[in-house]
C-alpha positions in Angstrom: 0.6 21.6 5.8 3.2 23.9 7.3 6.7 22.8 7.9 7.6 21.7 11.4 10.9 22.7 12.9 13.0 19.7 14.2 16.6 19.2 15.1 16.9 17.9 11.5 15.6 21.2 9.9 12.4 21.8 8.2 10.3 18.7 7.5 9.3 18.0 4.0 5.6 18.2 3.3 3.5 15.1 2.7 2.8 16.3 -0.9 6.5 16.7 -1.7 7.2 13.3 -0.3 4.4 11.7 -2.3 5.5 13.3 -5.5 9.1 12.2 -5.0 7.8 8.7 -4.4 5.7 8.8 -7.5 8.7 10.0 -9.6 10.9 7.3 -8.2 8.3 4.7 -8.8 7.9 5.7 -12.4 11.7 5.6 -12.9 12.1 2.2 -11.3 9.1 0.8 -13.3 10.5 1.7 -16.7 12.8 -1.4 -16.9 10.0 -3.7 -15.6 7.6 -2.4 -18.2 10.2 -2.8 -21.0 10.9 -6.4 -20.0 7.2 -7.2 -19.8 6.5 -5.6 -23.2 9.5 -7.3 -24.8 8.3 -10.7 -23.5 4.7 -9.9 -24.7 5.7 -8.9 -28.2 8.6 -11.3 -28.8 6.2 -14.1 -29.5 8.1 -16.3 -27.0 5.7 -18.7 -25.4 6.8 -20.6 -22.3 4.4 -23.4 -22.9 5.6 -24.0 -26.5 9.2 -23.8 -25.3 8.5 -26.5 -22.7 6.8 -28.7 -25.3 8.1 -32.3 -25.1 9.0 -31.9 -21.5 6.9 -33.1 -18.6 3.7 -31.1 -17.9 4.9 -30.6 -14.3 8.1 -28.9 -15.5 6.2 -26.7 -18.0 3.7 -25.6 -15.3 6.5 -24.9 -12.9 8.3 -22.7 -15.5 5.1 -20.8 -16.2 4.8 -20.0 -12.4 8.5 -19.5 -11.5 9.6 -17.3 -14.4 7.0 -14.5 -13.9 7.5 -14.7 -10.1 11.3 -14.4 -10.4 10.9 -11.4 -12.8 8.4 -9.8 -10.5 10.7 -10.2 -7.4 13.7 -8.8 -9.3 11.9 -5.8 -10.7 9.5 -5.1 -7.7 11.9 -5.7 -4.9 15.6 -6.1 -5.8 15.9 -3.2 -8.2 14.0 -0.7 -6.0 16.0 -1.8 -3.0 19.3 -1.1 -4.7 18.1 2.1 -6.3 16.9 3.6 -3.1 19.7 2.1 -0.9 22.5 3.3 -3.1 21.0 6.7 -3.8 20.3 7.4 -0.1 23.7 6.2 0.9 25.3 8.6 -1.5 23.6 11.8 -0.4 20.3 11.1 1.2 18.4 11.8 -2.1 16.8 9.7 -4.8 16.1 11.3 -8.2 12.6 12.0 -7.1 13.7 13.6 -3.9 16.3 15.8 -5.7 13.6 17.0 -8.1 11.3 17.8 -5.2 14.1 19.5 -3.2 13.9 17.1 -0.2 16.5 14.9 1.5 16.6 12.1 4.0 18.7 12.7 7.1 19.2 11.0 10.5 16.9 12.1 13.2 19.6 14.4 14.6 19.9 16.1 11.2 23.2 14.6 10.1 23.9 12.7 6.9 22.7 9.1 6.8 24.9 6.2 7.7 25.1 3.3 5.3 23.1 1.2 7.7 20.3 3.8 7.9 20.1 4.2 4.2 19.9 0.4 3.6 17.6 -0.2 6.6 15.1 2.5 5.3 15.2 1.2 1.8 14.8 -2.5 2.8 12.0 -1.8 5.2 10.0 0.2 2.6 10.6 -2.3 -0.2 9.6 -5.3 2.0 6.5 -3.5 3.4 5.1 -1.9 0.2 6.4 -4.1 -2.6 7.4 -7.6 -1.5 4.7 -8.4 1.2 1.8 -7.0 -0.9 3.0 -8.9 -4.0 3.3 -12.2 -2.0 -0.1 -11.5 -0.3 -1.8 -10.8 -3.6 -0.8 -14.3 -4.8 -3.4 -15.6 -2.4 -6.6 -14.4 -4.1 -8.3 -13.6 -0.8 -5.7 -11.1 0.3 -5.7 -9.1 -3.0 -8.5 -7.0 -1.6 -6.6 -5.8 1.4 -3.3 -5.0 -0.4 -4.3 -1.5 -1.4 -5.5 -0.7 2.1 -2.2 -2.1 3.5 0.0 0.1 1.3 -2.1 3.3 1.8 -2.3 2.6 5.5 1.5 2.2 5.7 2.1 5.6 4.2 -0.8 7.2 6.0 1.0 6.6 9.3 3.3 9.5 8.4 0.3 12.0 8.2 -0.5 11.3 11.9 2.9 11.5 13.5 4.4 14.7 14.8 7.5 14.5 12.6 5.7 12.9 9.6 7.6 9.6 10.1 6.5 6.5 8.2 7.4 3.0 9.5 10.6 2.9 7.5 11.6 6.3 8.9 10.9 5.1 12.4 12.9 1.9 12.0 15.9 3.6 10.4 15.6 6.6 12.6 15.4 9.1 9.7 13.5 12.2 8.8 12.7 13.7 5.4 13.5 17.4 5.3 13.8 20.2 2.8 17.1 19.9 1.0 18.2 23.5 1.8 17.6 23.1 5.5 21.3 23.4 6.3 21.9 19.7 6.1 25.3 18.8 4.7 25.3 16.3 1.8 26.8 12.9 2.6 
């Protein structure tokens, strides 16, 4: 796709945005994978640890601990990673590597509110809600369609805005498009 001129400069291509998201997803996943592997290979068994306690408490621990770990690593860490990085200059590591930046719809640096609104909306929509929906076996089938559809919205809008860009009133542009860093 060619780049579209906007008040914010040249819009970043869908391909660059996707690659930046992929890079950021891999970076944020590394601690999650490390914790899961450590738990897997440590030999620690929640059921054995709960032996001698009530069955209800043991079952609760088996459900609560993985859910808590999932929420922390699939929602909390990505929220802080993206929110802090965007607040400090409109770029995550993936966006820096791809040469793109998030700016306000007028082309100025993001406000703290915009950075955190964009991060929170994206994390809730593509991490937290799908994770919670997939706990209900029937919804696990629609989760991939939800996530793909969420991002696909950006392909069909004039300024390539996804729902988190629309809500936070942001645009993703080429980093060298004359936009001053925050």
